[in-house]
C-alpha positions, 0 to 999 in steps of 0.5 A, a space after each residue: 493468481 494475482 496479488 494485491 499489496 495492502 498498505 495501512 498508513 497513519 501520518 506517513 507523509 514523509 515515507 509514503 512517497 519513497 515507499 510507493 516508488 520502491 514498490 512500483 519499481 519492484 512490482 513491474 512485471 509481477 502479477 500485482 493488480 493493485 495497491 490498496 493504501 488505507 489511510 487510517 485517519 491521518 492528519 497530514 498529507 499521507 494521501 496527497 503524497 501517495 497520489 503525487 508519488 504514484 501518478 495517474 495509474 489506476 492501480 493505486 486505490 486509496 481508502 480513508 478511514 474517517 478516524 484512526 481505527 488501528 493497523 489491524 482494522 486498516 489491514 482488514 479494510 484493505 484486504 476486503 477492498 482488494 478487487 483481484 481474483 483470488 488475491 494473495 494480499 501482501 501487507 506492508 507496514 508503512 512506519 519507519 521500522 519498515 522502510 522502502 528496502 524492506 518493502 522490496 523484499 516483500 514484493 520479491 516474495 510475490 510468486 510470478 
């Protein structure tokens, strides 16, 4: 079994970098095949900051909505885009209420 982490994001330029670095540290050695970031029509540097934080590793996929469609639609887009075999999708909201420490606990729940 493999996992895909789906991150809906809207105007999260300040928090996306720390969140992705924390997730990257936590998933090392876990069966996570990809992280799917759905940029839900952000008007800031969310996508650029995500790329800068993740680097050239192809396990990060960024999908951009042309206009804001809401968190539920962003989650659905990300889950549909996950290319893993029988994935367990782990959704992590990227707003202030779920900071990187909370993302860590979500990554800890992925079965080995």
